[in-house]
C-alpha positions as a Python dict, from the first residue, in 0.01 Angstrom:
ca = {
    (1, 'M'): (0, 0, 0),
    (2, 'A'): (-208, 67, -309),
    (3, 'T'): (-505, -115, -157),
    (4, 'D'): (-481, 101, 156),
    (5, 'I'): (-498, 415, -54),
    (6, 'A'): (-791, 275, -252),
    (7, 'K'): (-973, 191, 72),
    (8, 'K'): (-913, 543, 207),
    (9, 'E'): (-1040, 697, -115),
    (10, 'G'): (-1350, 474, -98),
    (11, 'V'): (-1418, 588, 257),
    (12, 'M'): (-1372, 952, 156),
    (13, 'N'): (-1613, 907, -136),
    (14, 'K'): (-1873, 751, 92),
    (15, 'A'): (-1830, 1033, 343),
    (16, 'S'): (-1867, 1299, 76),
    (17, 'N'): (-2183, 1130, -57),
    (18, 'A'): (-2346, 1119, 287),
    (19, 'D'): (-2696, 1264, 321),
    (20, 'T'): (-2649, 1609, 469),
    (21, 'S'): (-3013, 1713, 443),
    (22, 'A'): (-3098, 1583, 792),
    (23, 'K'): (-3117, 1865, 1045),
    (24, 'E'): (-3106, 1862, 1423),
    (25, 'G'): (-3431, 1868, 1612),
    (26, 'P'): (-3523, 2127, 1874),
    (27, 'V'): (-3424, 1902, 2166),
    (28, 'A'): (-3075, 1841, 2024),
    (29, 'K'): (-3033, 2213, 1957),
    (30, 'A'): (-3136, 2295, 2314),
    (31, 'I'): (-2896, 2039, 2461),
    (32, 'E'): (-2609, 2159, 2243),
    (33, 'S'): (-2671, 2524, 2325),
    (34, 'Q'): (-2656, 2446, 2698),
    (35, 'T'): (-2355, 2210, 2686),
    (36, 'A'): (-2159, 2459, 2474),
    (37, 'K'): (-2170, 2696, 2772),
    (38, 'L'): (-1970, 2453, 2989),
    (39, 'P'): (-1591, 2480, 2989),
    (40, 'S'): (-1418, 2178, 2834),
    (41, 'D'): (-1187, 2144, 3135),
    (42, 'L'): (-1488, 2064, 3353),
    (43, 'F'): (-1522, 1720, 3198),
    (44, 'L'): (-1148, 1648, 3221),
    (45, 'W'): (-1129, 1740, 3589),
    (46, 'T'): (-1450, 1552, 3669),
    (47, 'S'): (-1296, 1244, 3511),
    (48, 'V'): (-974, 1287, 3708),
    (49, 'C'): (-1177, 1329, 4030),
    (50, 'A'): (-1368, 1008, 3954),
    (51, 'M'): (-1037, 823, 3910),
    (52, 'A'): (-894, 969, 4232),
    (53, 'T'): (-1211, 886, 4425),
    (54, 'S'): (-1205, 533, 4285),
    (55, 'L'): (-841, 488, 4392),
    (56, 'T'): (-919, 618, 4741),
    (57, 'L'): (-1214, 382, 4775),
    (58, 'K'): (-1003, 90, 4650),
    (59, 'L'): (-733, 166, 4906),
    (60, 'T'): (-992, 176, 5185),
    (61, 'G'): (-1122, -167, 5085),
    (62, 'K'): (-1450, -61, 4925),
    (63, 'D'): (-1387, -252, 4603),
    (64, 'H'): (-1737, -258, 4456),
    (65, 'L'): (-1795, 113, 4509),
    (66, 'A'): (-1446, 186, 4371),
    (67, 'L'): (-1529, -3, 4052),
    (68, 'F'): (-1863, 176, 4023),
    (69, 'I'): (-1709, 523, 4059),
    (70, 'G'): (-1408, 432, 3844),
    (71, 'Q'): (-1631, 352, 3551),
    (72, 'W'): (-1748, 712, 3541),
    (73, 'A'): (-1414, 838, 3408),
    (74, 'A'): (-1461, 724, 3046),
    (75, 'P'): (-1814, 868, 3004),
    (76, 'F'): (-1699, 1204, 3143),
    (77, 'L'): (-1414, 1210, 2890),
    (78, 'L'): (-1661, 1125, 2613),
    (79, 'F'): (-1889, 1407, 2728),
    (80, 'G'): (-1586, 1635, 2704),
    (81, 'I'): (-1522, 1525, 2345),
    (82, 'Y'): (-1887, 1586, 2259),
    (83, 'N'): (-1868, 1927, 2423),
    (84, 'K'): (-1559, 2018, 2223),
    (85, 'I'): (-1716, 1903, 1896),
    (86, 'V'): (-2028, 2110, 1966),
    (87, 'K'): (-1814, 2416, 2037),
    (88, 'V'): (-1601, 2374, 1726),
    (89, 'E'): (-1857, 2250, 1475),
    (90, 'G'): (-2186, 2356, 1629),
    (91, 'H'): (-2518, 2205, 1534),
    (92, 'D'): (-2610, 2214, 1168),
    (93, 'S'): (-2287, 2392, 1077),
    (94, 'E'): (-2395, 2384, 712),
    (95, 'S'): (-2701, 2595, 785),
    (96, 'T'): (-2491, 2887, 913),
    (97, 'P'): (-2430, 3159, 658),
    (98, 'E'): (-2089, 3166, 492),
    (99, 'S'): (-2033, 3525, 605),
    (100, 'S'): (-2027, 3425, 973),
    (101, 'L'): (-1737, 3185, 916),
}
């Protein structure tokens, strides 16, 4: 128990000592500004549609295509997580003035 707490504290110390001087480049800022405009539900429903399409293809005997389409579900969910993080944290959240928070 004590070692678990010590490990967690070590991780927290490493995280707080991380180099925060690195800033996002113009390409990352452009991508984040565009993806932040998309609703988060879009990625969830796209993932569900990929799963439903995969199931339909599997039931019709098109196994290889079903596997191909079915593998899209996880990346769409990850895109949704990225989208949510960008909306909540934004790029370079440290560079925003304190008054806007």
